[in-house]
PDB file of N, CA, C and O in Angstrom:
ATOM      1  N   UNK A   1      11.055 -47.123 -86.535  1.00  0.00           N
ATOM      2  CA  UNK A   1      10.882 -47.949 -85.160  1.00  0.00           C
ATOM      3  C   UNK A   1      10.455 -49.576 -85.361  1.00  0.00           C
ATOM      4  O   UNK A   1      10.190 -50.313 -84.411  1.00  0.00           O
ATOM      5  N   UNK A   2      10.443 -49.898 -86.461  1.00  0.00           N
ATOM      6  CA  UNK A   2       9.789 -51.226 -86.782  1.00  0.00           C
ATOM      7  C   UNK A   2      10.271 -52.331 -86.903  1.00  0.00           C
ATOM      8  O   UNK A   2       9.926 -53.504 -87.050  1.00  0.00           O
ATOM      9  N   UNK A   3      11.722 -51.317 -86.753  1.00  0.00           N
ATOM     10  CA  UNK A   3      13.018 -53.086 -86.444  1.00  0.00           C
ATOM     11  C   UNK A   3      12.932 -52.679 -84.752  1.00  0.00           C
ATOM     12  O   UNK A   3      12.907 -53.645 -83.990  1.00  0.00           O
ATOM     13  N   UNK A   4      12.887 -51.309 -84.144  1.00  0.00           N
ATOM     14  CA  UNK A   4      12.180 -51.880 -82.574  1.00  0.00           C
ATOM     15  C   UNK A   4      11.816 -52.839 -81.824  1.00  0.00           C
ATOM     16  O   UNK A   4      12.330 -53.584 -80.989  1.00  0.00           O
ATOM     17  N   UNK A   5      10.626 -52.635 -82.386  1.00  0.00           N
ATOM     18  CA  UNK A   5       9.283 -53.729 -82.412  1.00  0.00           C
ATOM     19  C   UNK A   5       9.364 -54.747 -82.120  1.00  0.00           C
ATOM     20  O   UNK A   5       8.961 -55.157 -81.032  1.00  0.00           O
ATOM     21  N   UNK A   6      10.063 -55.670 -83.250  1.00  0.00           N
ATOM     22  CA  UNK A   6      10.215 -56.842 -84.527  1.00  0.00           C
ATOM     23  C   UNK A   6      11.067 -57.081 -82.854  1.00  0.00           C
ATOM     24  O   UNK A   6      10.831 -58.008 -82.079  1.00  0.00           O
ATOM     25  N   UNK A   7      11.894 -56.154 -82.677  1.00  0.00           N
ATOM     26  CA  UNK A   7      13.242 -57.364 -81.343  1.00  0.00           C
ATOM     27  C   UNK A   7      12.714 -57.550 -80.415  1.00  0.00           C
ATOM     28  O   UNK A   7      12.256 -58.671 -80.193  1.00  0.00           O
ATOM     29  N   UNK A   8      12.582 -56.555 -79.551  1.00  0.00           N
ATOM     30  CA  UNK A   8      11.204 -56.260 -78.463  1.00  0.00           C
ATOM     31  C   UNK A   8      10.888 -57.513 -77.618  1.00  0.00           C
ATOM     32  O   UNK A   8       9.665 -57.638 -77.548  1.00  0.00           O
ATOM     33  N   UNK A   9      11.373 -58.234 -77.125  1.00  0.00           N
ATOM     34  CA  UNK A   9      11.290 -59.716 -76.900  1.00  0.00           C
ATOM     35  C   UNK A   9       9.809 -59.449 -75.373  1.00  0.00           C
ATOM     36  O   UNK A   9       9.810 -58.674 -74.416  1.00  0.00           O
ATOM     37  N   UNK A  10       8.722 -60.543 -75.844  1.00  0.00           N
ATOM     38  CA  UNK A  10       7.347 -59.646 -74.581  1.00  0.00           C
ATOM     39  C   UNK A  10       6.561 -60.132 -75.227  1.00  0.00           C
ATOM     40  O   UNK A  10       6.748 -60.590 -76.354  1.00  0.00           O
ATOM     41  N   UNK A  11       5.394 -60.110 -74.529  1.00  0.00           N
ATOM     42  CA  UNK A  11       4.541 -59.386 -75.672  1.00  0.00           C
ATOM     43  C   UNK A  11       3.982 -58.214 -76.137  1.00  0.00           C
ATOM     44  O   UNK A  11       4.394 -57.069 -75.950  1.00  0.00           O
ATOM     45  N   UNK A  12       2.373 -58.825 -77.166  1.00  0.00           N
ATOM     46  CA  UNK A  12       2.302 -57.099 -78.040  1.00  0.00           C
ATOM     47  C   UNK A  12       2.328 -55.978 -77.620  1.00  0.00           C
ATOM     48  O   UNK A  12       2.750 -54.925 -78.097  1.00  0.00           O
ATOM     49  N   UNK A  13       1.515 -56.421 -76.032  1.00  0.00           N
ATOM     50  CA  UNK A  13       0.961 -55.232 -74.581  1.00  0.00           C
ATOM     51  C   UNK A  13       2.876 -54.139 -74.516  1.00  0.00           C
ATOM     52  O   UNK A  13       3.248 -52.977 -74.684  1.00  0.00           O
ATOM     53  N   UNK A  14       3.258 -54.965 -74.303  1.00  0.00           N
ATOM     54  CA  UNK A  14       4.522 -54.617 -74.026  1.00  0.00           C
ATOM     55  C   UNK A  14       5.459 -53.567 -75.105  1.00  0.00           C
ATOM     56  O   UNK A  14       6.161 -52.635 -74.714  1.00  0.00           O
ATOM     57  N   UNK A  15       5.177 -54.174 -77.184  1.00  0.00           N
ATOM     58  CA  UNK A  15       5.740 -52.871 -77.142  1.00  0.00           C
ATOM     59  C   UNK A  15       5.140 -52.255 -78.140  1.00  0.00           C
ATOM     60  O   UNK A  15       5.849 -51.719 -78.993  1.00  0.00           O
ATOM     61  N   UNK A  16       3.528 -52.192 -78.258  1.00  0.00           N
ATOM     62  CA  UNK A  16       3.194 -51.123 -78.194  1.00  0.00           C
ATOM     63  C   UNK A  16       3.560 -49.851 -76.932  1.00  0.00           C
ATOM     64  O   UNK A  16       4.079 -48.741 -77.051  1.00  0.00           O
ATOM     65  N   UNK A  17       3.016 -50.614 -75.689  1.00  0.00           N
ATOM     66  CA  UNK A  17       3.808 -50.217 -74.779  1.00  0.00           C
ATOM     67  C   UNK A  17       5.302 -48.912 -74.902  1.00  0.00           C
ATOM     68  O   UNK A  17       5.454 -47.750 -74.525  1.00  0.00           O
ATOM     69  N   UNK A  18       5.965 -49.701 -75.474  1.00  0.00           N
ATOM     70  CA  UNK A  18       7.162 -49.429 -75.258  1.00  0.00           C
ATOM     71  C   UNK A  18       7.667 -48.271 -76.901  1.00  0.00           C
ATOM     72  O   UNK A  18       8.706 -47.611 -76.900  1.00  0.00           O
ATOM     73  N   UNK A  19       6.602 -48.286 -78.205  1.00  0.00           N
ATOM     74  CA  UNK A  19       6.465 -47.955 -78.950  1.00  0.00           C
ATOM     75  C   UNK A  19       5.599 -46.181 -78.501  1.00  0.00           C
ATOM     76  O   UNK A  19       6.011 -45.051 -78.764  1.00  0.00           O
ATOM     77  N   UNK A  20       4.893 -46.419 -78.094  1.00  0.00           N
ATOM     78  CA  UNK A  20       4.065 -45.455 -76.994  1.00  0.00           C
ATOM     79  C   UNK A  20       4.613 -44.357 -76.267  1.00  0.00           C
ATOM     80  O   UNK A  20       4.075 -43.250 -76.238  1.00  0.00           O
ATOM     81  N   UNK A  21       5.813 -44.683 -75.601  1.00  0.00           N
ATOM     82  CA  UNK A  21       6.676 -44.160 -74.554  1.00  0.00           C
ATOM     83  C   UNK A  21       7.147 -43.699 -75.809  1.00  0.00           C
ATOM     84  O   UNK A  21       6.309 -43.099 -76.483  1.00  0.00           O
ATOM     85  N   UNK A  22       8.254 -43.828 -76.277  1.00  0.00           N
ATOM     86  CA  UNK A  22       8.951 -43.278 -77.709  1.00  0.00           C
ATOM     87  C   UNK A  22       8.675 -42.369 -78.270  1.00  0.00           C
ATOM     88  O   UNK A  22       9.649 -41.995 -78.923  1.00  0.00           O
ATOM     89  N   UNK A  23       7.522 -41.514 -78.452  1.00  0.00           N
ATOM     90  CA  UNK A  23       6.349 -41.637 -79.353  1.00  0.00           C
ATOM     91  C   UNK A  23       6.444 -40.188 -78.494  1.00  0.00           C
ATOM     92  O   UNK A  23       6.200 -39.178 -79.154  1.00  0.00           O
ATOM     93  N   UNK A  24       6.802 -40.003 -76.985  1.00  0.00           N
ATOM     94  CA  UNK A  24       6.997 -38.745 -76.791  1.00  0.00           C
ATOM     95  C   UNK A  24       8.108 -37.966 -76.332  1.00  0.00           C
ATOM     96  O   UNK A  24       8.328 -37.127 -75.458  1.00  0.00           O
ATOM     97  N   UNK A  25       8.667 -38.499 -77.160  1.00  0.00           N
ATOM     98  CA  UNK A  25      10.297 -37.541 -77.578  1.00  0.00           C
ATOM     99  C   UNK A  25      10.726 -36.805 -78.752  1.00  0.00           C
ATOM    100  O   UNK A  25       9.854 -36.806 -79.621  1.00  0.00           O
ATOM    101  N   UNK A  26      11.490 -36.351 -78.978  1.00  0.00           N
ATOM    102  CA  UNK A  26      11.818 -35.527 -80.154  1.00  0.00           C
ATOM    103  C   UNK A  26      12.908 -36.542 -81.153  1.00  0.00           C
ATOM    104  O   UNK A  26      13.794 -37.316 -80.790  1.00  0.00           O
ATOM    105  N   UNK A  27      12.534 -36.255 -82.234  1.00  0.00           N
ATOM    106  CA  UNK A  27      13.531 -37.309 -83.172  1.00  0.00           C
ATOM    107  C   UNK A  27      14.771 -37.160 -82.617  1.00  0.00           C
ATOM    108  O   UNK A  27      15.015 -38.286 -82.185  1.00  0.00           O
ATOM    109  N   UNK A  28      15.578 -36.552 -82.400  1.00  0.00           N
ATOM    110  CA  UNK A  28      16.652 -36.569 -82.332  1.00  0.00           C
ATOM    111  C   UNK A  28      17.142 -37.584 -80.831  1.00  0.00           C
ATOM    112  O   UNK A  28      18.073 -38.390 -80.791  1.00  0.00           O
ATOM    113  N   UNK A  29      15.963 -37.140 -79.436  1.00  0.00           N
ATOM    114  CA  UNK A  29      16.386 -37.892 -78.213  1.00  0.00           C
ATOM    115  C   UNK A  29      15.961 -39.632 -79.086  1.00  0.00           C
ATOM    116  O   UNK A  29      16.937 -40.283 -79.457  1.00  0.00           O
ATOM    117  N   UNK A  30      14.591 -40.209 -79.329  1.00  0.00           N
ATOM    118  CA  UNK A  30      14.716 -41.377 -79.024  1.00  0.00           C
ATOM    119  C   UNK A  30      15.987 -41.674 -80.398  1.00  0.00           C
ATOM    120  O   UNK A  30      16.916 -42.457 -80.602  1.00  0.00           O
ATOM    121  N   UNK A  31      15.612 -41.017 -80.798  1.00  0.00           N
ATOM    122  CA  UNK A  31      17.609 -41.805 -81.630  1.00  0.00           C
ATOM    123  C   UNK A  31      18.955 -42.354 -80.846  1.00  0.00           C
ATOM    124  O   UNK A  31      19.840 -43.198 -80.989  1.00  0.00           O
ATOM    125  N   UNK A  32      18.605 -41.497 -80.077  1.00  0.00           N
ATOM    126  CA  UNK A  32      20.258 -41.195 -79.135  1.00  0.00           C
ATOM    127  C   UNK A  32      19.186 -42.864 -78.006  1.00  0.00           C
ATOM    128  O   UNK A  32      19.671 -43.951 -78.318  1.00  0.00           O
ATOM    129  N   UNK A  33      18.404 -42.942 -77.306  1.00  0.00           N
ATOM    130  CA  UNK A  33      18.146 -43.512 -76.359  1.00  0.00           C
ATOM    131  C   UNK A  33      17.801 -44.950 -78.014  1.00  0.00           C
ATOM    132  O   UNK A  33      16.603 -44.915 -77.734  1.00  0.00           O
ATOM    133  N   UNK A  34      17.822 -45.365 -78.515  1.00  0.00           N
ATOM    134  CA  UNK A  34      17.583 -46.263 -79.470  1.00  0.00           C
ATOM    135  C   UNK A  34      18.591 -46.808 -80.328  1.00  0.00           C
ATOM    136  O   UNK A  34      18.344 -47.944 -80.734  1.00  0.00           O
ATOM    137  N   UNK A  35      19.752 -46.245 -80.739  1.00  0.00           N
ATOM    138  CA  UNK A  35      21.643 -46.462 -80.510  1.00  0.00           C
ATOM    139  C   UNK A  35      21.995 -46.647 -79.600  1.00  0.00           C
ATOM    140  O   UNK A  35      22.832 -47.539 -79.738  1.00  0.00           O
ATOM    141  N   UNK A  36      21.902 -46.303 -78.335  1.00  0.00           N
ATOM    142  CA  UNK A  36      22.055 -46.306 -76.445  1.00  0.00           C
ATOM    143  C   UNK A  36      22.220 -47.928 -75.883  1.00  0.00           C
ATOM    144  O   UNK A  36      23.103 -48.613 -75.366  1.00  0.00           O
ATOM    145  N   UNK A  37      20.805 -48.091 -76.319  1.00  0.00           N
ATOM    146  CA  UNK A  37      20.008 -48.245 -74.811  1.00  0.00           C
ATOM    147  C   UNK A  37      19.838 -50.142 -76.188  1.00  0.00           C
ATOM    148  O   UNK A  37      20.156 -51.271 -75.816  1.00  0.00           O
ATOM    149  N   UNK A  38      19.387 -49.855 -77.331  1.00  0.00           N
ATOM    150  CA  UNK A  38      18.630 -50.728 -77.520  1.00  0.00           C
ATOM    151  C   UNK A  38      20.011 -51.622 -78.740  1.00  0.00           C
ATOM    152  O   UNK A  38      20.021 -52.853 -78.753  1.00  0.00           O
ATOM    153  N   UNK A  39      21.046 -50.824 -79.646  1.00  0.00           N
ATOM    154  CA  UNK A  39      21.765 -50.640 -80.295  1.00  0.00           C
ATOM    155  C   UNK A  39      23.227 -51.127 -79.840  1.00  0.00           C
ATOM    156  O   UNK A  39      24.175 -51.480 -80.543  1.00  0.00           O
ATOM    157  N   UNK A  40      23.098 -51.026 -78.291  1.00  0.00           N
ATOM    158  CA  UNK A  40      23.920 -50.397 -77.416  1.00  0.00           C
ATOM    159  C   UNK A  40      25.564 -50.314 -78.234  1.00  0.00           C
ATOM    160  O   UNK A  40      26.385 -51.193 -78.495  1.00  0.00           O
ATOM    161  N   UNK A  41      25.547 -48.442 -78.526  1.00  0.00           N
ATOM    162  CA  UNK A  41      27.097 -48.022 -78.714  1.00  0.00           C
ATOM    163  C   UNK A  41      27.121 -46.609 -77.961  1.00  0.00           C
ATOM    164  O   UNK A  41      26.421 -45.621 -78.180  1.00  0.00           O
ATOM    165  N   UNK A  42      27.730 -46.724 -77.387  1.00  0.00           N
ATOM    166  CA  UNK A  42      28.835 -45.580 -77.129  1.00  0.00           C
ATOM    167  C   UNK A  42      28.232 -43.947 -76.867  1.00  0.00           C
ATOM    168  O   UNK A  42      27.176 -43.608 -77.402  1.00  0.00           O
ATOM    169  N   UNK A  43      28.767 -43.296 -76.270  1.00  0.00           N
ATOM    170  CA  UNK A  43      27.814 -41.780 -76.580  1.00  0.00           C
ATOM    171  C   UNK A  43      28.688 -41.039 -77.464  1.00  0.00           C
ATOM    172  O   UNK A  43      28.315 -40.093 -78.158  1.00  0.00           O
ATOM    173  N   UNK A  44      29.880 -41.508 -77.414  1.00  0.00           N
ATOM    174  CA  UNK A  44      30.836 -41.410 -78.460  1.00  0.00           C
ATOM    175  C   UNK A  44      30.525 -41.451 -80.356  1.00  0.00           C
ATOM    176  O   UNK A  44      30.494 -40.770 -81.381  1.00  0.00           O
ATOM    177  N   UNK A  45      30.382 -42.582 -79.880  1.00  0.00           N
ATOM    178  CA  UNK A  45      29.686 -43.128 -81.409  1.00  0.00           C
ATOM    179  C   UNK A  45      27.974 -42.541 -81.518  1.00  0.00           C
ATOM    180  O   UNK A  45      27.596 -42.497 -82.689  1.00  0.00           O
ATOM    181  N   UNK A  46      27.425 -42.310 -80.985  1.00  0.00           N
ATOM    182  CA  UNK A  46      26.322 -42.028 -81.400  1.00  0.00           C
ATOM    183  C   UNK A  46      26.802 -40.323 -81.269  1.00  0.00           C
ATOM    184  O   UNK A  46      25.852 -39.757 -80.730  1.00  0.00           O
ATOM    185  N   UNK A  47      27.715 -39.494 -81.509  1.00  0.00           N
ATOM    186  CA  UNK A  47      28.075 -37.969 -80.900  1.00  0.00           C
ATOM    187  C   UNK A  47      28.175 -38.065 -82.287  1.00  0.00           C
ATOM    188  O   UNK A  47      27.483 -37.719 -83.244  1.00  0.00           O
ATOM    189  N   UNK A  48      29.890 -38.988 -82.012  1.00  0.00           N
ATOM    190  CA  UNK A  48      29.891 -39.268 -84.594  1.00  0.00           C
ATOM    191  C   UNK A  48      28.600 -39.299 -84.992  1.00  0.00           C
ATOM    192  O   UNK A  48      28.594 -38.255 -85.644  1.00  0.00           O
ATOM    193  N   UNK A  49      27.884 -39.577 -85.051  1.00  0.00           N
ATOM    194  CA  UNK A  49      26.683 -40.352 -86.616  1.00  0.00           C
ATOM    195  C   UNK A  49      25.900 -39.160 -85.704  1.00  0.00           C
ATOM    196  O   UNK A  49      24.876 -39.054 -86.378  1.00  0.00           O
ATOM    197  N   UNK A  50      25.772 -38.381 -84.805  1.00  0.00           N
ATOM    198  CA  UNK A  50      25.206 -37.021 -84.882  1.00  0.00           C
ATOM    199  C   UNK A  50      25.695 -35.170 -85.133  1.00  0.00           C
ATOM    200  O   UNK A  50      25.135 -34.074 -85.103  1.00  0.00           O
ATOM    201  N   UNK A  51      27.238 -35.796 -85.409  1.00  0.00           N
ATOM    202  CA  UNK A  51      27.795 -34.661 -85.611  1.00  0.00           C
ATOM    203  C   UNK A  51      27.885 -34.204 -84.335  1.00  0.00           C
ATOM    204  O   UNK A  51      29.031 -34.651 -84.393  1.00  0.00           O
ATOM    205  N   UNK A  52      27.791 -33.677 -83.054  1.00  0.00           N
ATOM    206  CA  UNK A  52      27.298 -33.272 -82.565  1.00  0.00           C
ATOM    207  C   UNK A  52      28.206 -33.785 -80.586  1.00  0.00           C
ATOM    208  O   UNK A  52      28.750 -34.889 -80.550  1.00  0.00           O
ATOM    209  N   UNK A  53      28.216 -33.444 -80.063  1.00  0.00           N
ATOM    210  CA  UNK A  53      29.475 -33.553 -78.697  1.00  0.00           C
ATOM    211  C   UNK A  53      28.766 -34.870 -77.734  1.00  0.00           C
ATOM    212  O   UNK A  53      27.659 -35.400 -77.829  1.00  0.00           O
ATOM    213  N   UNK A  54      29.395 -35.012 -77.216  1.00  0.00           N
ATOM    214  CA  UNK A  54      29.530 -36.797 -75.916  1.00  0.00           C
ATOM    215  C   UNK A  54      28.759 -35.606 -75.305  1.00  0.00           C
ATOM    216  O   UNK A  54      27.530 -35.541 -75.335  1.00  0.00           O
ATOM    217  N   UNK A  55      29.447 -34.795 -74.823  1.00  0.00           N
ATOM    218  CA  UNK A  55      28.486 -33.500 -73.406  1.00  0.00           C
ATOM    219  C   UNK A  55      27.096 -33.932 -74.006  1.00  0.00           C
ATOM    220  O   UNK A  55      26.306 -34.565 -73.307  1.00  0.00           O
ATOM    221  N   UNK A  56      26.626 -33.376 -76.090  1.00  0.00           N
ATOM    222  CA  UNK A  56      25.501 -33.022 -75.623  1.00  0.00           C
ATOM    223  C   UNK A  56      24.521 -34.347 -75.713  1.00  0.00           C
ATOM    224  O   UNK A  56      23.309 -34.430 -75.513  1.00  0.00           O
ATOM    225  N   UNK A  57      25.593 -35.463 -76.127  1.00  0.00           N
ATOM    226  CA  UNK A  57      24.024 -37.121 -76.742  1.00  0.00           C
ATOM    227  C   UNK A  57      23.451 -37.321 -74.847  1.00  0.00           C
ATOM    228  O   UNK A  57      22.364 -37.652 -74.373  1.00  0.00           O
ATOM    229  N   UNK A  58      24.817 -36.923 -74.175  1.00  0.00           N
ATOM    230  CA  UNK A  58      24.747 -37.383 -72.401  1.00  0.00           C
ATOM    231  C   UNK A  58      23.471 -36.195 -71.873  1.00  0.00           C
ATOM    232  O   UNK A  58      22.583 -36.724 -71.203  1.00  0.00           O
ATOM    233  N   UNK A  59      23.326 -34.774 -72.100  1.00  0.00           N
ATOM    234  CA  UNK A  59      22.244 -34.045 -71.697  1.00  0.00           C
ATOM    235  C   UNK A  59      20.303 -34.496 -72.649  1.00  0.00           C
ATOM    236  O   UNK A  59      19.185 -34.582 -72.142  1.00  0.00           O
ATOM    237  N   UNK A  60      20.786 -34.671 -74.162  1.00  0.00           N
ATOM    238  CA  UNK A  60      19.852 -35.018 -74.365  1.00  0.00           C
ATOM    239  C   UNK A  60      19.183 -36.995 -74.403  1.00  0.00           C
ATOM    240  O   UNK A  60      18.517 -37.446 -75.335  1.00  0.00           O
ATOM    241  N   UNK A  61      19.414 -37.436 -73.729  1.00  0.00           N
ATOM    242  CA  UNK A  61      20.095 -38.724 -72.917  1.00  0.00           C
ATOM    243  C   UNK A  61      18.873 -38.661 -72.270  1.00  0.00           C
ATOM    244  O   UNK A  61      17.736 -38.974 -72.622  1.00  0.00           O
ATOM    245  N   UNK A  62      19.518 -38.008 -70.846  1.00  0.00           N
ATOM    246  CA  UNK A  62      19.067 -37.517 -69.714  1.00  0.00           C
ATOM    247  C   UNK A  62      17.598 -37.222 -69.441  1.00  0.00           C
ATOM    248  O   UNK A  62      16.690 -37.805 -68.847  1.00  0.00           O
ATOM    249  N   UNK A  63      17.785 -35.623 -70.386  1.00  0.00           N
ATOM    250  CA  UNK A  63      16.664 -35.301 -70.567  1.00  0.00           C
ATOM    251  C   UNK A  63      15.268 -36.314 -71.437  1.00  0.00           C
ATOM    252  O   UNK A  63      14.059 -36.414 -71.231  1.00  0.00           O
ATOM    253  N   UNK A  64      15.689 -36.582 -71.884  1.00  0.00           N
ATOM    254  CA  UNK A  64      14.596 -38.446 -73.159  1.00  0.00           C
ATOM    255  C   UNK A  64      14.610 -39.355 -71.562  1.00  0.00           C
ATOM    256  O   UNK A  64      13.774 -40.173 -71.943  1.00  0.00           O
ATOM    257  N   UNK A  65      14.831 -39.681 -70.527  1.00  0.00           N
ATOM    258  CA  UNK A  65      14.889 -40.329 -69.567  1.00  0.00           C
ATOM    259  C   UNK A  65      14.695 -40.538 -68.881  1.00  0.00           C
ATOM    260  O   UNK A  65      14.678 -41.528 -68.149  1.00  0.00           O
ATOM    261  N   UNK A  66      14.246 -38.650 -68.920  1.00  0.00           N
ATOM    262  CA  UNK A  66      12.882 -38.145 -67.695  1.00  0.00           C
ATOM    263  C   UNK A  66      11.682 -38.052 -67.479  1.00  0.00           C
ATOM    264  O   UNK A  66      10.817 -38.120 -66.606  1.00  0.00           O
ATOM    265  N   UNK A  67      12.045 -37.716 -69.487  1.00  0.00           N
ATOM    266  CA  UNK A  67      10.751 -37.865 -70.037  1.00  0.00           C
ATOM    267  C   UNK A  67       9.858 -39.178 -69.817  1.00  0.00           C
ATOM    268  O   UNK A  67       8.750 -39.093 -69.289  1.00  0.00           O
ATOM    269  N   UNK A  68      10.391 -40.381 -70.245  1.00  0.00           N
ATOM    270  CA  UNK A  68      10.167 -41.639 -70.419  1.00  0.00           C
ATOM    271  C   UNK A  68      10.322 -42.243 -68.980  1.00  0.00           C
ATOM    272  O   UNK A  68      10.745 -43.377 -69.206  1.00  0.00           O
ATOM    273  N   UNK A  69      10.154 -42.030 -67.004  1.00  0.00           N
ATOM    274  CA  UNK A  69       9.950 -41.903 -66.388  1.00  0.00           C
ATOM    275  C   UNK A  69       8.936 -41.725 -66.412  1.00  0.00           C
ATOM    276  O   UNK A  69       8.122 -42.615 -66.167  1.00  0.00           O
ATOM    277  N   UNK A  70       8.594 -40.468 -66.728  1.00  0.00           N
ATOM    278  CA  UNK A  70       7.494 -39.469 -66.553  1.00  0.00           C
ATOM    279  C   UNK A  70       6.092 -39.933 -66.380  1.00  0.00           C
ATOM    280  O   UNK A  70       5.252 -40.010 -65.483  1.00  0.00           O
ATOM    281  N   UNK A  71       6.306 -40.392 -68.500  1.00  0.00           N
ATOM    282  CA  UNK A  71       5.032 -41.322 -68.773  1.00  0.00           C
ATOM    283  C   UNK A  71       5.485 -42.791 -67.884  1.00  0.00           C
ATOM    284  O   UNK A  71       4.456 -43.445 -68.048  1.00  0.00           O
ATOM    285  N   UNK A  72       6.187 -43.462 -67.252  1.00  0.00           N
ATOM    286  CA  UNK A  72       5.779 -44.550 -67.795  1.00  0.00           C
ATOM    287  C   UNK A  72       5.024 -45.078 -65.524  1.00  0.00           C
ATOM    288  O   UNK A  72       4.542 -46.107 -65.052  1.00  0.00           O
ATOM    289  N   UNK A  73       5.429 -43.408 -64.779  1.00  0.00           N
ATOM    290  CA  UNK A  73       4.626 -43.121 -63.313  1.00  0.00           C
ATOM    291  C   UNK A  73       3.552 -42.604 -63.544  1.00  0.00           C
ATOM    292  O   UNK A  73       2.590 -42.601 -62.777  1.00  0.00           O
ATOM    293  N   UNK A  74       3.625 -41.953 -64.981  1.00  0.00           N
ATOM    294  CA  UNK A  74       2.130 -40.830 -64.520  1.00  0.00           C
ATOM    295  C   UNK A  74       1.131 -42.238 -64.980  1.00  0.00           C
ATOM    296  O   UNK A  74       0.162 -42.478 -64.259  1.00  0.00           O
ATOM    297  N   UNK A  75       1.391 -43.106 -66.139  1.00  0.00           N
ATOM    298  CA  UNK A  75       0.818 -44.587 -66.443  1.00  0.00           C
ATOM    299  C   UNK A  75       0.539 -45.807 -65.650  1.00  0.00           C
ATOM    300  O   UNK A  75      -0.418 -46.573 -65.537  1.00  0.00           O
ATOM    301  N   UNK A  76       1.579 -45.718 -65.205  1.00  0.00           N
ATOM    302  CA  UNK A  76       1.304 -46.884 -63.555  1.00  0.00           C
ATOM    303  C   UNK A  76       0.346 -46.061 -62.606  1.00  0.00           C
ATOM    304  O   UNK A  76      -0.215 -46.956 -61.976  1.00  0.00           O
ATOM    305  N   UNK A  77      -0.286 -44.543 -62.032  1.00  0.00           N
ATOM    306  CA  UNK A  77      -0.339 -44.174 -61.601  1.00  0.00           C
ATOM    307  C   UNK A  77      -2.074 -44.331 -61.611  1.00  0.00           C
ATOM    308  O   UNK A  77      -2.741 -44.674 -60.635  1.00  0.00           O
ATOM    309  N   UNK A  78      -2.722 -43.911 -63.265  1.00  0.00           N
ATOM    310  CA  UNK A  78      -3.649 -44.484 -64.123  1.00  0.00           C
ATOM    311  C   UNK A  78      -4.350 -45.461 -63.806  1.00  0.00           C
ATOM    312  O   UNK A  78      -5.158 -45.928 -64.610  1.00  0.00           O
TER     313      UNK A  78
END
């Protein structure tokens, strides 16, 4: 996780917010989100690394994005 927050541009509050958001995900979801959007790996590459199908990566990614979206919306409303 340190690698992610070290390279995120922006202020400390942004890094804390991103770190806290990712804590709401399972270990696998967090790995997929970081690999996909931070390291720019394809679903196929991620699937190979996890020894699962591309479809399973896509399903976990979509579930993770839904969770992140809900937490972002809730943080804005509060």
